[in-house]
C-alpha positions, 0 to 999 in steps of 0.5 A: 542565198543558199536555196537548200538552207532557205527551204530548210529554214522555211520548213522548220519555221512552218513546223515550229510556228504554224505559218510561213516566215515573212523574211529570210536573212542570210549571212556568210561566214568568213575566213581571214586570209591574213592580218590576225589579232590586229583588228583590235589593235587598230590595224589592217585585216584581209578577210573574205566571206565564204560560201557557207551561211547562217539563215534566219527565217523570221516573222513578227512575234505573235507572243509579244513582247517575247522574241522566240528563236529556234536553233536547229543546231542546238535543238532549243528554243530561246525566249527573251524580251530585248528590253529586259536584258537583266532578266535573260537566262540564255544559252550562249548561242542565244546571246548572239541573237538576243544581243543585237536586238538589245543593242539596236534598241539602245541605238534608237530603234523601236525593236519589235519582237520576232519569231525565228528559226536558225539553220546553218551549213557553217561548222561551229567552232571552226574559226569561220565566224559562225557567231558573227554570221548569226549576229548579223542575220539576227540584226537584219531580222530585227530591223525588218520586223521593226519596219526599219530595214536599211536604217543602219548602214552596213558598217554601223550594223557591224558595230552594233553586232560587235557591241553585242558580242562584247556586252552579252557574249563576253568576247572583246572581239575586234570589228573584222568578223562582223564587218566582213560578214556585213560588207563583203563583195563577191569575188573579193577579199576586204582590206579593212583598216579597223581603226577608221573602218576604211575598206577596199575590195581586193579582187582575188586572182583567178589562179588562186584557190582558198582551202579551209581545213578544220583541224577538228580541235574545237576552239571553244574560243578559249574566251579567257585566253583571247581576252588575255591576248587583247589585254597584253596588247593593250598594256603594250600599247599603253607602255609604248604610248608613254615612251613615245609621248603620243597615244598610239594603237599597237599596229601604228608602231614601227618595227624600229620604234618597237625595238628602240622603245619597247624592248627596255620597258615591255616584259617578255610576253608583252614584247612578243605580243607586240612584235607579232602585231607590228610584224603582222601589220606589215605582212598584211600590207605586203600581201595585198600588194602581192595579190594585186600584182598576181605574185602568188608565191610571194603572197604565200610566203607572207602567210607562212610567216604569219603562222610562224609569228602566231605560233611563236610570238602570239602563242595561239596555235596548237599541235594540230594546226602546226601539223596542218600548216606544215603538211600543206606547205610540203605539197607541190602547188601550195603557195602558203598556209596559216592558222586563221581566226582566233586560234586555239584550234579551229581552222587553217587556210591554205592557198594553192593553184586553182587547177590543183585545188581538188587534188591538193585537198585530197592529199592533205586530208589523207596526210592529216589523217595519218599524222593525227587520226582526225578526219578533215576534208578541206573545203574549197571556198570562193569569195561570197557576197555580204549578208542579205535580207529577202521577203519570203515568196511562197 
């Protein structure tokens, strides 16, 4: 757990609630290496947890039945009863902590109210899944306060948090973010089948560095646009299922099936959405094999193709992300780059030689500043471990 964040969370908890916290829950952000917008289509993804975190310092509430969460990021206190969701009048960030508590109750846990403080060194809106990290950390705190730590295994805890985001934040996300935050392994990426939740840990080669570069274009997660992409994919899957005579997830469709059956029946927009998903599924599988064999140039090429597809067929890039990817790929020592996360702003991920990472980060910062006027220092990340809960020791 990040010791500096731990100290900050403890100090703020003492200031707000007049005592020490009992638990510290820490959850990492995540960056998706490849496999974008395939998770809700029953496909595969390859995220890794990053060494930036959300920390929740918590104790049982002394103001039952109300839970109270103080956010250092927003300077606000959210108060709510997880059993009375119809009464909630909560800011958006607060729904990411209240929602998991409510869903845990619906899943059979007798949820006790908590008092908590949230601190983070994860940049919000940068596509590093600060929302999923907040959800998972809050869920761990509610479990602990209810005397049920570990009652929900990590895959199920991820599903609880996904349901909370659907129900209370209105974002129909796939399972990737919550699963990677809850289940990651240090030093590894996570090759996840989002249909059956089968996961394989894939060690990252020592010679590969992963840079995350915030475009400084807030995602705002264009929630309506994100949900619209999902609706396009669901419509395409329904039409293809009818033509193929069997129910299929979009990521299960082969390229030949898409061309033969999809072109005649799908509209132009739905066809391009489907073409991205089908292609991304194959790119992700190839990328995993290249990583295992240490073929980093070939891995990088899959990332470049992924970005092209996301920009042209899925239409979730923006001018600044396209500039970032182009500039990165022109630097010697870079294997490939792509937008990461939902898109509509946020971050790009850049793959380069480990020995050159610092120099490449500086070059990219300077080049991006010249072209866009925006300051963004690429962050060199390492694959972190999963979310953790610890008893506070004063």
